[in-house]
N, C-alpha and C positions, 0 to 999 in steps of 0.2 A: 505493498500499499504507501508506504512511505518513497518507494523507489519510484512507485508511477506518479506520485505528485511532483516528485523532482523533475521526471521526464517532462511531463506536462507544461511545468513551470518555466523549463529551459526552450522547449519549443515555442513556447508562447513568447518567450522575450527574444529568441533569435527572429521569431516570425516580426515582430516590431521593430528589430534592428535592419532586418531587410526590406521594409516598407519605409526606411527611414524615418521612424517615428522614435527617435531617440530620446525623448524626455521618457515617454512610458517606458521605454526597454530599461532606460537606467533605474526607475522606480521597479521594475519587476526584478531586476537583478538584485538589487538591494534588499528587497524581500526575501530573493532567493539565498543570499548571503546570510542573512539572519536565521533562517529555518535550517541551511546546511552549509554551517560554518567550515566544515571540512572540507568543501567543494570548490574546485578552482572556477567553477561555470561564470559567477559574478566577474571575476577578473578578467575572464576570456570575452565575456559579452562587453565589458567596459572596453579592453582593448579594441576588439573589432569597431565598437563607436568610434573612438579615436581615431582609428585608422581612416573610417569612411568620413570623419570632419576633417581629416590632414591635420589633426593635431598630434604630430608624431612623437613629443615630447611625452606626452599622456601615453601615447601607444607604448612606445619602449617602455615607460614604467610600469603599466599594467600587463605587459607580455612577459616583462622578466618577473613580475609578481607570479604569474602563472607557474613559470619554469622555476621558481623558488620552492614552490609547493610539489611541483609534478614535473620532473625534468623531461620525462619520456612522453610528455605531451607534443602532438604533432602541428597542433593549429597556430600556437604561440610562436613557434620559430617561423613558421611559414609566414605569419603577420609581419614577423619583425625581419624576415626578408625583404619583403614588399617596402617595408618603410624605411630599411638602410639603402636600398635600391634607389627610390625617391630620392633620398639625400646624399646620393652619389657615393655611398659607399658599398661599392661593386663587390670586393673581397669579403666582406664581413657579410652583404645579404647572401652571398652563394654559401658562404658557410652555414648560415642560418637555413637556408634551403635545404642543402644536404642533410643537416641536421634533422630537419622535418621530416623528409623522406628514410633517413635512417631510423626515426621514432614511429613512423607509420608509411610503410612502402605502398600503401594503397592511396594515398592523397595524391591524385591526379594533378593537381593544382600547383602544387610543389614543383613536380617534372616540369609542369608548362611553363612555370615562371622561371624557373634555372634554364630551361632549353631558350627561352627568350634573351636571356642574358649572354648564354653563350653564342648565341645565333649574331647578337649586334657585335659581340667582341671579337668573332671569329676565334673563339675559344675550342682548341682541340678535345677538351673535355665533352663537346657535343656528342659526337658519335657514340661513345659509349653510355652516354643518358640516353640516346635515341635507342639505342638496342637494349638497354635494360627498360624502358616505357613501350617497346614492342612486345617484348617477352612477356611484360608483366599484363598489359592492357589489349594487347592482339589489335594493334592500332599504332598508326604512325604518329611521332610528337610531331605537332605543327609549329 
């Protein structure tokens, strides 16, 4: 029953984030943190909101908080990779995207973001990444 409430609250909060209703999402995230203080969901939702608002300082802080609680999370390093790339910190972005893939090899978005970075820079690591993507997802990396 508790897990069901948690998943419903998380889904509801993320739905609000994806609709760009950040105020309501933040309110739900705070309630989620109060009811489930051991969870990383509130920090993750907060990080996502900061990324979407282009508040990169807040995003970095929130995503690092997630990793401080659960270093095997994949979404936080993925979001960190996006932020760091937007800040022009390409190698740090690459490291975070690789961390995201290492933490969850099924996170397509991390492969795709990393592939774009490699393509733009002509990085030789693109070919092995494409092969890994094709092996895992049975599709070409775009």
